[in-house]
C-alpha positions in Angstrom: -251.5 -289.8 23.9 -248.2 -291.8 24.0 -246.6 -289.4 21.5 -247.0 -286.4 23.9 -245.8 -288.1 27.1 -242.1 -287.7 26.6 -242.5 -283.9 26.1 -244.6 -283.7 29.2 -241.8 -285.5 31.2 -239.3 -283.1 29.8 -241.3 -280.1 30.8 -241.8 -281.4 34.3 -238.1 -282.1 34.7 -237.3 -278.6 33.6 -239.7 -277.2 36.1 -238.2 -279.2 38.9 -234.8 -277.9 38.0 -236.0 -274.4 38.1 -237.6 -274.8 41.5 -234.4 -276.4 42.9 -232.3 -273.5 41.6 -234.7 -271.0 43.2 -234.6 -272.9 46.6 -230.8 -273.1 46.6 -230.5 -269.4 45.8 -232.7 -268.5 48.7 -230.9 -270.7 51.2 -227.6 -269.0 50.3 -229.0 -265.5 51.0 -230.4 -266.6 54.2 -227.1 -267.9 55.4 -225.4 -264.5 54.6 -228.0 -262.2 56.5 -227.8 -264.0 59.9 -225.6 -261.8 62.5 -224.8 -263.1 65.9 -221.7 -261.0 66.7 -222.2 -258.5 69.5 -220.8 -255.0 69.3 -217.4 -254.0 70.6 -218.0 -251.9 73.7 -215.9 -249.8 76.1 -216.7 -246.7 78.2 -215.1 -244.1 80.3 -216.5 -242.0 83.2 -215.4 -238.4 82.9 -213.3 -237.2 85.8 -212.6 -240.6 87.1 -209.0 -241.6 87.1 -207.9 -244.9 85.8 -207.8 -247.4 88.6 -204.3 -248.1 89.9 -205.2 -251.5 91.2 -207.8 -254.0 89.8 -209.9 -253.8 92.9 -210.1 -250.1 93.2 -213.6 -248.9 92.9 -214.1 -245.3 91.7 -216.3 -242.7 93.4 -218.7 -240.6 91.4 -220.7 -237.7 92.4 -224.3 -236.6 91.9 -223.8 -236.4 88.1 -222.0 -238.8 85.9 -220.9 -238.2 82.3 -220.0 -241.4 80.4 -218.2 -241.4 77.1 -219.1 -244.7 75.3 -217.1 -246.3 72.5 -219.4 -248.9 70.8 -218.7 -250.4 67.4 -220.3 -253.0 65.1 -220.1 -253.9 61.4 -223.9 -253.8 61.2 -224.0 -250.5 63.2 -225.1 -249.6 66.7 -228.8 -249.0 67.3 -228.5 -247.7 70.9 -226.6 -247.7 74.1 -228.1 -247.9 77.5 -227.0 -247.4 81.1 -228.2 -249.3 84.1 -227.5 -248.9 87.8 -228.3 -252.0 89.7 -230.4 -253.1 86.7 -232.4 -249.9 86.7 -232.2 -248.2 83.3 -231.0 -244.6 83.9 -230.0 -243.4 80.4 -230.1 -244.2 76.7 -228.5 -242.7 73.5 -229.2 -243.7 69.9 -227.0 -241.3 68.1 -223.2 -241.6 67.8 -221.0 -240.5 69.2 -222.6 -241.9 72.3 -222.5 -240.0 75.6 -224.7 -240.5 78.6 -225.4 -237.9 81.3 -226.8 -239.5 84.4 -228.4 -237.8 87.4 -227.4 -239.7 90.5 -229.1 -237.6 93.1 -231.4 -240.5 93.9 -228.5 -242.8 94.6 -226.0 -242.5 97.4 -223.5 -244.8 99.0 -224.1 -244.8 102.7 -220.9 -244.6 104.6 -220.8 -247.2 107.2 -217.4 -246.5 108.7 -214.2 -244.7 107.9 -212.9 -247.9 106.3 -216.0 -248.6 104.4 -217.2 -246.2 101.7 -220.7 -247.5 101.7 -222.8 -249.5 99.2 -221.3 -250.5 95.9 -223.4 -249.8 92.9 -223.2 -251.7 89.6 -222.9 -249.5 86.5 -223.8 -251.5 83.4 -223.5 -250.2 79.9 -225.3 -252.1 77.2 -224.7 -251.6 73.5 -227.0 -253.1 70.9 -226.3 -253.5 67.2 -228.7 -253.5 64.4 -228.9 -257.3 64.4 -230.1 -257.2 68.0 -226.8 -258.5 69.3 -225.8 -256.8 72.6 -222.6 -256.1 74.4 -222.5 -255.4 78.1 -219.7 -253.7 80.2 -220.0 -253.3 83.9 -218.2 -251.2 86.5 -218.6 -251.1 90.2 -218.9 -247.6 91.6 -219.5 -245.7 94.8 -222.0 -242.9 94.4 -221.2 -239.9 96.6 -223.7 -237.1 96.6 -222.6 -235.5 99.9 -220.7 -232.2 99.7 -217.6 -231.6 101.8 -218.2 -229.5 104.9 -216.2 -226.4 106.0 -216.9 -225.5 109.6 -215.6 -223.7 112.7 -214.0 -221.0 110.7 -212.5 -218.7 113.3 -212.9 -215.6 111.1 -216.4 -214.1 111.4 -218.1 -211.9 108.9 -217.1 -208.2 109.3 -214.1 -209.0 111.6 -211.5 -206.3 111.6 -207.9 -207.6 111.5 -204.7 -205.7 111.9 -201.1 -206.4 112.6 -198.8 -209.2 111.4 -200.2 -212.1 113.6 -203.7 -213.2 112.8 -204.4 -216.9 113.1 -207.3 -218.2 111.1 -208.4 -221.8 111.7 -211.1 -224.0 110.2 -212.2 -227.6 109.7 -212.7 -229.2 106.2 -214.1 -232.8 106.0 -216.0 -235.1 103.8 -217.8 -238.5 104.3 -215.3 -239.8 101.7 -212.0 -237.9 101.3 -211.0 -234.3 100.7 -209.0 -234.6 97.5 -208.4 -230.9 97.0 -208.3 -228.0 99.4 -207.5 -224.4 98.5 -207.6 -221.0 100.4 -207.7 -217.7 98.6 -207.5 -214.1 99.8 -209.0 -211.8 97.2 -208.5 -214.5 94.6 -204.8 -215.0 95.5 -203.7 -218.3 96.9 -202.8 -218.4 100.5 -200.7 -221.1 102.1 -202.1 -222.9 105.1 -201.1 -225.6 107.6 -202.7 -229.0 107.9 -203.3 -230.1 111.5 -204.9 -233.3 113.0 -208.5 -234.3 112.6 -209.2 -232.3 109.5 -208.2 -229.1 111.2 -206.3 -226.4 109.2 -204.9 -223.0 110.0 -203.1 -220.1 108.4 -201.5 -216.8 109.6 -202.7 -213.6 108.0 -200.3 -210.7 107.9 -202.6 -207.7 107.4 -199.8 -205.2 107.0 -199.1 -206.6 103.5 -202.5 -205.4 102.3 -204.2 -202.1 101.9 -206.9 -201.2 104.4 -210.4 -202.1 103.5 -212.8 -205.0 102.9 -211.3 -208.4 101.9 -212.7 -211.8 101.1 -211.3 -215.1 102.4 -212.5 -218.1 100.2 -212.0 -221.8 101.1 -212.6 -224.4 98.4 -213.0 -228.1 99.4 -213.4 -230.8 96.8 -213.9 -234.6 97.4 -213.1 -237.5 95.1 -216.4 -237.2 93.5 -215.6 -233.6 92.6 -218.3 -232.4 95.0 -217.2 -228.9 95.8 -217.9 -226.7 98.8 -217.0 -223.0 98.7 -216.9 -221.0 102.0 -216.6 -217.2 101.8 -216.3 -214.7 104.6 -215.8 -211.0 104.2 -213.6 -209.1 106.7 -211.7 -205.8 107.0 -208.1 -205.0 107.4 -207.2 -201.9 109.3 -203.7 -200.8 110.0 -204.2 -197.1 109.9 -204.9 -194.8 112.8 -207.9 -192.4 112.9 -207.9 -189.6 110.4 -207.2 -186.3 112.1 -208.5 -183.1 110.5 -207.3 -180.0 112.4 -207.8 -176.6 110.9 -208.2 -174.3 113.9 -204.5 -173.5 113.9 -202.6 -173.6 110.6 -198.9 -174.1 110.0 -196.9 -171.0 111.0 -200.0 -169.2 112.3 -199.6 -166.6 115.0 -202.0 -167.2 117.8 -202.9 -164.2 119.9 -206.4 -164.9 121.1 -208.4 -167.7 122.7 -208.6 -170.5 120.1 -210.8 -173.6 120.4 -208.9 -176.7 119.4 -211.5 -179.1 118.0 -210.0 -181.7 115.8 -212.3 -183.8 113.6 -211.6 -187.5 114.2 -212.7 -190.2 111.7 -211.9 -193.9 111.5 -213.4 -195.8 108.6 -213.4 -199.2 110.2 -212.7 -199.0 113.9 -213.9 -196.9 116.8 -211.9 -194.1 118.4 -210.3 -195.4 121.6 -208.4 -192.3 122.9 -207.2 -188.9 122.0 -204.4 -186.8 123.4 -203.5 -183.1 122.8 -200.1 -181.8 123.7 -198.6 -178.3 123.5 -194.9 -179.0 123.1 -194.3 -181.4 126.1 -197.3 -180.3 128.1 -200.5 -182.5 128.0 -203.5 -180.3 127.4 -206.1 -183.1 127.1 -206.5 -186.8 127.5 -209.9 -188.2 126.4 -211.7 -191.4 125.4 -214.4 -189.4 123.6 -214.4 -189.2 119.8 -215.5 -185.6 119.9 -213.3 -183.3 121.8 -212.5 -179.7 122.2 -210.0 -177.6 124.2 -209.9 -173.8 124.5 -206.3 -172.6 124.2 -205.7 -169.3 126.0 -202.3 -168.1 124.7 -202.0 -165.8 127.7 -201.5 -169.0 129.8 -198.3 -169.9 128.0 -195.1 -168.2 127.1 -194.6 -166.7 123.7 -192.5 -168.2 121.0 -192.4 -171.3 118.8 -195.0 -173.9 119.7 -196.3 -177.2 118.4 -199.7 -178.7 118.8 -199.5 -182.5 118.7 -202.7 -184.5 118.4 -202.5 -188.3 118.9 -205.5 -190.4 118.2 -205.8 -194.2 118.8 -208.5 -196.6 117.6 -209.7 -199.8 119.3 -207.2 -201.9 117.4 -204.3 -199.8 118.7 -203.7 -198.0 115.4 -202.3 -194.6 116.1 -202.2 -191.4 114.1 -200.3 -188.2 114.9 -201.0 -184.7 113.6 -198.5 -181.9 114.4 -198.9 -178.2 113.7 -196.1 -175.7 114.3 -197.2 -172.1 115.2 -196.2 -169.2 117.3 -197.8 -167.6 120.4 -197.6 -163.8 120.4 -199.1 -161.3 122.7 -201.8 -159.3 121.0 -201.1 -155.6 121.3 -203.9 -153.9 119.5 -206.3 -154.1 116.5 -207.0 -151.2 114.3 -210.1 -151.2 112.2 -209.9 -149.1 109.1 -213.0 -148.2 107.0 -213.0 -147.5 103.3 -211.6 -144.2 102.1 -209.9 -143.6 105.5 -206.6 -143.0 103.8 -206.0 -140.0 101.7 -205.4 -140.5 98.0 -202.2 -138.4 98.4 -200.6 -141.0 100.6 -198.1 -143.2 98.8 -197.2 -145.2 102.0 -199.0 -145.8 105.3 -197.7 -147.8 108.2 -198.8 -148.5 111.7 -196.2 -149.8 114.1 -195.7 -150.5 117.8 -192.7 -150.0 120.0 -191.8 -150.8 123.6 -191.3 -148.2 126.3 -187.6 -147.9 125.2 -188.7 -147.2 121.6 -187.7 -150.6 120.1 -189.9 -151.8 117.3 -192.3 -154.6 118.3 -194.4 -155.0 115.1 -195.2 -153.1 111.9 -197.9 -153.4 109.3 -198.4 -151.6 106.1 -201.9 -150.3 105.4 -203.2 -150.5 101.8 -206.3 -149.0 100.3 -208.1 -152.3 100.7 -206.9 -153.0 104.2 -209.9 -153.1 106.6 -208.2 -154.3 109.8 -204.7 -154.9 111.1 -203.5 -156.5 114.4 -200.2 -155.7 115.9 -198.6 -158.4 118.0 -195.3 -159.2 119.6 -193.2 -162.2 120.4 -192.0 -160.4 123.5 -193.5 -161.9 126.6 -195.0 -158.6 127.9 -197.6 -158.6 130.7 -200.9 -156.8 130.8 -199.5 -153.9 132.7 -196.5 -153.2 130.5 -196.9 -150.2 128.3 -196.1 -149.7 124.6 -196.4 -147.1 121.9 -198.5 -147.0 118.8 -197.6 -144.9 115.8 -199.5 -144.0 112.7 -197.1 -142.9 109.8 -198.1 -141.6 106.4 -196.0 -140.4 103.5 -197.5 -138.1 101.0 -195.4 -137.8 97.7 -195.9 -135.0 95.3 -194.2 -131.7 94.5 -192.6 -132.1 97.9 -192.5 -135.1 100.2 -194.5 -134.8 103.4 -194.3 -137.2 106.4 -197.1 -137.2 109.0 -196.8 -139.2 112.2 -198.9 -139.5 115.4 -197.6 -141.5 118.3 -199.7 -142.6 121.4 -197.7 -143.6 124.4 -198.5 -145.6 127.5 -200.9 -148.1 125.9 -201.4 -151.5 127.4 -202.7 -154.8 126.0 -206.1 -154.2 127.5 -206.4 -150.5 127.0 -207.6 -149.6 124.5 -207.2 -153.1 122.8 -208.6 -151.7 119.5 -208.9 -148.5 117.6 -211.9 -147.8 115.3 -210.8 -145.3 112.7 -213.6 -143.1 111.3 -213.8 -142.1 107.6 -212.7 -138.4 107.6 -215.1 -135.7 106.5 -212.8 -134.5 103.8 -214.0 -131.4 101.9 -213.6 -130.8 98.2 -213.7 -127.4 96.7 -217.0 -126.7 95.1 -216.2 -123.3 93.6 -213.9 -120.3 94.0 -215.7 -117.1 93.4 -214.7 -113.4 93.3 -217.3 -111.2 94.8 -217.5 -107.5 93.9 -217.9 -105.1 96.8 -220.1 -102.1 96.9 -221.3 -99.6 99.5 -217.9 -98.7 101.1 -214.8 -97.2 99.5 -211.9 -98.8 101.4 -208.9 -96.6 101.2 -205.6 -98.5 100.7 -204.1 -96.7 103.7 -206.9 -98.2 105.8 -206.5 -101.7 104.5 -204.3 -102.8 107.3 -206.8 -102.0 110.0 -209.9 -103.4 108.3 -210.8 -107.1 108.1 -213.7 -108.5 106.1 -213.8 -112.3 106.4 -216.1 -115.2 105.7 -215.0 -118.5 107.3 -217.0 -121.5 108.3 -216.9 -125.3 108.3 -217.2 -125.5 104.5 -216.4 -122.0 103.2 -213.5 -119.6 103.4 -213.3 -116.0 102.1 -211.1 -112.8 102.5 -211.2 -109.3 101.4 -208.6 -107.8 99.1 -207.6 -104.2 99.7 -206.0 -103.9 96.2 -209.1 -104.8 94.2 -211.9 -103.9 96.6 -213.3 -107.4 96.2 -213.5 -110.6 98.1 -212.7 -114.1 96.9 -214.5 -117.0 98.5 -214.1 -120.7 98.3 -217.1 -123.0 98.8 -216.6 -126.6 99.8 -218.8 -129.7 100.0 -218.6 -132.9 101.8 -219.9 -136.2 100.5 -220.9 -137.4 104.0 -222.9 -134.4 105.0 -225.0 -131.6 103.4 -223.3 -128.3 103.1 -224.1 -125.4 105.5 -227.1 -123.3 104.6 -225.6 -119.9 105.4 -222.5 -117.8 104.8 -221.4 -115.5 107.6 -219.5 -112.3 106.7 -217.8 -110.3 109.4 -216.4 -106.8 109.3 -214.1 -105.3 111.8 -212.4 -101.9 111.9 -209.4 -102.1 114.1 -209.2 -98.3 114.4 -212.7 -97.7 115.8 -213.5 -101.3 116.8 -216.6 -101.3 114.8 -217.9 -104.9 114.2 -220.7 -105.7 111.8 -221.9 -108.9 110.2 -224.0 -110.2 107.3 -225.6 -113.7 107.2 -226.6 -114.8 103.7 -228.1 -117.9 102.1 -225.4 -120.0 100.6 -227.3 -120.3 97.4 -227.3 -116.5 97.0 -223.5 -116.5 96.3 -223.7 -116.7 92.5 -221.3 -115.6 89.8 -222.9 -112.1 89.5 -223.3 -111.6 93.3 -222.1 -108.3 94.8 -221.4 -107.8 98.4 -223.0 -104.7 99.7 -221.5 -103.5 102.9 -224.5 -101.2 103.6 -226.4 -104.4 104.4 -224.0 -105.4 107.3 -225.8 -105.3 110.7 -224.9 -104.7 114.3 -228.1 -106.2 115.8 -227.3 -108.7 118.6 -223.6 -107.6 118.8 -222.5 -107.2 122.4 -219.2 -105.8 123.6 -217.8 -108.1 126.2 -214.6 -108.5 128.3 -212.5 -111.4 129.4 -210.4 -111.2 132.5 -208.0 -113.8 134.1 -205.6 -114.1 136.9 -202.4 -114.4 134.9 -199.0 -114.3 136.5 -196.3 -112.5 134.6 -192.9 -113.2 136.1 -191.0 -112.5 132.9 -192.1 -109.0 132.6 -193.3 -109.5 129.1 -196.9 -108.8 128.3 -199.0 -111.9 127.8 -200.6 -112.4 124.4 -204.1 -113.9 123.9 -206.2 -115.2 121.0 -210.0 -115.9 120.9 -211.9 -117.8 118.3 -215.7 -118.1 118.6 -217.8 -120.3 116.3 -221.5 -120.1 116.2 -224.1 -122.7 115.3 -227.6 -121.9 114.0 -229.3 -125.0 115.3 -228.7 -128.3 117.1 -228.2 -130.2 113.9 -225.4 -127.9 112.8 -223.9 -128.3 116.2 -223.9 -132.1 116.0 -222.4 -132.0 112.6 -220.0 -129.2 113.4 -221.4 -126.9 110.7 -220.0 -123.7 112.3 -219.7 -120.1 111.3 -216.7 -118.3 112.6 -217.9 -115.2 114.5 -214.6 -113.9 116.0 -210.9 -114.7 115.4 -208.7 -112.0 116.8 -206.1 -111.7 119.4 -203.6 -109.3 120.9 -201.8 -108.4 124.1 -203.7 -109.2 127.2 -204.1 -106.4 129.7 -203.8 -107.9 133.2 -205.8 -105.0 134.6 -208.5 -104.3 132.0 -208.7 -107.7 130.4 -209.5 -108.3 126.7 -212.5 -106.8 124.8 -214.3 -108.6 122.0 -217.5 -108.4 120.1 -220.0 -111.2 120.7 -222.9 -112.1 118.3 -225.7 -113.2 120.5 -228.0 -114.3 117.6 -226.7 -117.9 117.4 -228.2 -121.1 118.9 -225.0 -122.5 120.4 -221.3 -121.6 120.6 -217.9 -123.2 120.8 -214.7 -121.2 121.5 -210.9 -121.6 121.8 -209.1 -119.2 124.1 -205.4 -118.8 125.0 -204.0 -116.3 127.4 -200.3 -116.4 128.1 -199.4 -120.1 128.3 -202.9 -121.0 129.3 -205.5 -122.4 126.8 -209.0 -123.7 126.9 -211.5 -125.2 124.4 -215.1 -125.1 125.5 -218.7 -125.4 124.4 -220.8 -122.3 125.3 -220.1 -118.6 125.6 -216.7 -117.3 126.8 -216.7 -116.6 130.5 -216.0 -113.2 132.1 -213.2 -114.5 134.3 -210.8 -117.4 134.1 -208.9 -119.0 136.9 -205.6 -120.3 135.5 -204.5 -123.7 136.8 -201.5 -123.6 139.1 -199.4 -125.7 136.8 -195.9 -125.1 135.5 -194.3 -126.7 132.4 -190.9 -126.7 130.8 -188.9 -129.3 128.8 -185.5 -130.2 127.4 -184.8 -132.2 124.3 -181.6 -134.2 123.7 -180.8 -137.5 122.0 -184.4 -137.9 120.8 -185.6 -137.8 124.3 -187.9 -135.1 125.9 -187.5 -134.5 129.6 -190.6 -132.9 131.0 -190.5 -130.6 134.0 -194.0 -130.0 135.3 -195.9 -129.3 138.5 -199.5 -129.3 139.4 -202.3 -131.8 139.6 -205.4 -132.5 137.6 -203.9 -132.7 134.1 -203.9 -136.1 132.4 -202.8 -135.9 128.8 -199.6 -134.4 127.4 -198.8 -133.5 123.8 -195.6 -132.9 122.0 -195.6 -131.4 118.5 -192.6 -131.7 116.2 -192.4 -129.9 112.9 -189.5 -128.9 110.6 -188.9 -125.2 110.4 -188.1 -124.8 106.7 -190.9 -126.3 104.7 -190.1 -124.9 101.3 -188.7 -128.3 100.1 -190.2 -130.8 102.5 -192.6 -131.1 105.3 -192.8 -133.4 108.3 -195.1 -133.3 111.3 -195.1 -135.5 114.3 -197.4 -135.5 117.3 -196.7 -137.5 120.4 -199.4 -138.0 123.1 -198.4 -139.2 126.5 -199.6 -139.6 130.1 -198.8 -136.3 131.7 -199.3 -137.5 135.3 -197.0 -140.5 134.9 -194.2 -139.6 132.5 -191.4 -137.1 132.9 -189.2 -138.7 130.3 -190.6 -139.2 126.8 -188.5 -141.5 124.5 -189.3 -141.2 120.8 -189.9 -144.5 119.2 -187.3 -145.7 116.7 -188.3 -145.3 113.1 -188.5 -148.7 111.4 -186.5 -149.6 108.3 -189.6 -149.0 106.2 -189.3 -145.3 106.9 -185.6 -145.1 106.0 -186.2 -143.1 102.8 -188.8 -140.7 104.4 -187.7 -137.1 104.8 -188.1 -137.2 108.6 -185.6 -140.0 109.0 -182.4 -138.0 108.5 -183.3 -135.4 111.2 -184.4 -138.2 113.5 -181.1 -140.2 113.0 -179.0 -137.0 113.3 -181.1 -135.8 116.3 -182.1 -132.6 114.6 -185.8 -132.7 115.2 -187.4 -129.5 116.2 -190.0 -129.4 119.0 -192.6 -126.7 118.3 -194.7 -127.1 121.4 -195.3 -129.2 124.5 -198.6 -129.0 126.4 -200.4 -130.7 129.3 -204.1 -130.6 129.5 -207.2 -131.7 131.3 -210.3 -133.2 129.6 -213.1 -132.4 132.1 -215.2 -135.4 131.0 -212.5 -137.9 131.8 -210.6 -138.7 134.9 -207.2 -140.0 133.7 -205.1 -141.0 130.8 -206.4 -144.6 130.6 -209.9 -143.2 130.2 -208.7 -140.9 127.5 -207.2 -143.9 125.6 -210.3 -145.9 126.0 -212.6 -143.1 124.9 -210.7 -140.8 122.6 -208.1 -143.0 120.9 -210.3 -146.1 120.7 -213.2 -144.3 119.0 -211.0 -141.9 117.0 -212.5 -138.8 118.5 -211.1 -135.3 118.0 -210.7 -132.9 120.9 -214.1 -131.4 120.8 -215.7 -134.9 120.6 -213.7 -136.1 123.6 -214.8 -133.4 126.0 -216.9 -130.2 126.0 -214.3 -128.5 128.1 -210.5 -128.8 127.8 -207.9 -126.6 129.5 -204.2 -126.7 129.9 -200.9 -124.9 129.7 -198.2 -125.0 126.9 -194.6 -124.2 126.3 -193.4 -123.3 122.8 -191.0 -121.1 120.9 -193.6 -118.6 119.7 -195.6 -117.7 122.8 -198.8 -118.6 121.0 -200.8 -121.7 121.4 -200.7 -124.1 118.4 -203.5 -126.7 118.6 -203.1 -129.9 116.6 -205.6 -132.7 116.5 -204.5 -136.1 117.5 -205.4 -137.7 114.2 -204.5 -134.8 112.1 -203.1 -137.1 109.4 -206.5 -138.6 108.8 -208.5 -135.4 109.0 -206.6 -133.0 106.9 -204.6 -134.8 104.3 
C-alpha cells in the first residue's frame, strides 16, 4: 500500500493543477464579455432649425420626423422615442429614423407670450449589452393650422380697372413664419398692416379677361400650412357688338331694322346707344334693342351708324359702319330668258328731268333684279326718266332704246318684265297653186296672203306658188288653223280658205277652187275727217279674227284684212268682213287719227278734236298740241339709212303735262353704240309723234302703274285706244313700248 501512495499524491496534484488552470481561464473570459458602456446618441428633428439660444424651445407640428445617430461597439439593438415618458415610436434597423404622429398632443396656448405646455421628447438608444443612452429635448407641439379670414374678394367677383384693393387676415396661435400670395401661380406683392391684416392692389388691366385664381399660403413655425383659394373674373372689355343689318359701304334705300346682337361674357349690359352721324337714334338700358331706320327721314349721302354699348362695370365698346343713304328710284324684276340671245349689251339707266344720268346698271343673262338709286335728294313728287337700252351685234350693229318719262319714286316703284313669247321658225314651205291661172299682168292687182300669230305666207306671181313660214312658241301651243285670203283689186272679189295647220305638208297643193265667200260681208267705214291741207286722207285697216276665247286670250289671231288706200270723205272706205270668227281686234288709221280696238269696226268714227305738231332741236322736242282727254304721248326715233346700221328709240311721256321733251343723255357705257354719234351731233331723226287715250285708264300715272309696271303691250293695257299722230309719211306707224323685248 505504501509503495502506491506517492503516485496517488502525484496524480491528485496534477488534477488540482488542471482544475486551477480551467478556473483561471474561465475568469479571464468573463472579465472580457462584461459591457457597461452606453451607446453614443444624438438626434435631429427634421425641419427644426438649430436653436440660436440655449433656452430656445422648438415648435413641431402634428407630425415629427426624427433622424437618430446611435453608435456602439457592440451594436445598437433599438432606438425608442418617448413624449412625457409615453413611448410613441421604436426602430430596430439602422439607419434609425422615427416618424411620430403628434395629433394627440398639443401645446395649449395660454397667452401671446406663452406658447403653451412644454413636452419632453426623449430618445433612448439601447446597445446589444443592454446599455442605454438617453437624449432629451423640450418641444412645443403645435397642431393648429394658421387661419386666413376676412378675404375681401368673394368667389366669382368680377374685377376691372387698375385699382382693386384686396384685403385679408392671416394669423396663427403661434407665429406665421411664411406668407405668400399668388395670382395664377405667379407671386404677387402685398402689404403688411397691423393686427395680422394684409392688403394688395390688383391691376386687372395687366391680365387678359377671364377667370383667375388668387391663392394665399400661410405657414407657421411648425410648418402647418393653410391654403386659401378664391376664383374671380377680370373683365376690361366692353360688350361684343355684332351688327350685320347694314354692311360697310352699303347703300340703304329702304326701311332697315337696326338690331345689333349684344353679348358680354362676364358682365351684364348696362346701356346701349345708337347714333346716325351726330344724331342719337336710340338710348336704351335693355340688352335686346332694335330701331327701324327709314332712309326717307334723313338726307342722302355719306352716313355712319355708331353703336355704343356699356356693361355694368363701365367697359365700353363701339361699333361703326359707314354707308350711304340713297333714294330708291325703281326696281326692275327680270325673268329668265327675257333678254334676246342677240344682245351683246343691255343697260337700264335713270335720268333726272334735265336728262342727267342718275344711275345705271348692266343687265346680264343671270340678272334677275336690279334697283336704280340716286344720291340726289329728290322728293316723292320729283319726276325722272327710265331707259332700257340694248345693243345687238352681228352683221350690222343695232341699238334699241325705250325711255319712259315722268316716273316718280312711288309710281310705278317697280317693273315686272315678262318673258317674251319669241317665235322660232318651224318650217319654210313652198306650196304649189292650182285651180287658177294667174296672168303676170294681173299680179299687181291680186293678193293671196296667209298671216297669223305664228305663220306668214305670200303668193309669188312669177312661179304661181306660195311660200309659207310656220313658227312655234315654247310658251304656248301653235295655232290650229291657217287662214288664206284672196283679194282681186280690180273687181274687189274677196275669198278665203281656212285649213288645218297639220294639212300643210311638203306635198300640199293650194287649190284656189276651194276658196269660199260664205260669211263675207261688204262693209263701209265713215268718219268726220277735216281736210284743211287739200290733200286726200289715207287710211289703213287691219282686222284680226279669233276662233275661240282661248285663242283670244293667247292672241292666236288670223289676219282677215290688211289693206288701205285713200279715204273718201263722202263715201267712206269699203272693206270685206269675215263674220265667221268668234272675236275680233282691229287697227284703223284715217288721216292723222288712229284707233286700236277689240270688236268689229264701227260704221262711223268721231275724230277727237285734238291737234298735234312738234319741232326738234338740240335733242329737245317741243310739242304743240290742243285738246283734252289724251294721257300718253309717244315719240319714235329711227335712222333713215339702215343698210349699215340700225337704231330705234321710243320715248313715252305725259301728254297732258309736258310740252317740252328733253332726251336723256346717253351714258358713257353707250359711247361706242351706233346711236351715240347722231345723238351727240344732234342728227337724230324723229319718225313720228303721237298722243293717245287708253279708255281703261284715266291718266298717265295710272298708265305707268298698270302698263309699265306689269310690262303690258298696248292691247293688254286697254281694249280701246285712240289718238292722233304726226309723222313724215302720213301713215300711222305703231311701235310697242317694249319692242326691244318682244321682237329681238
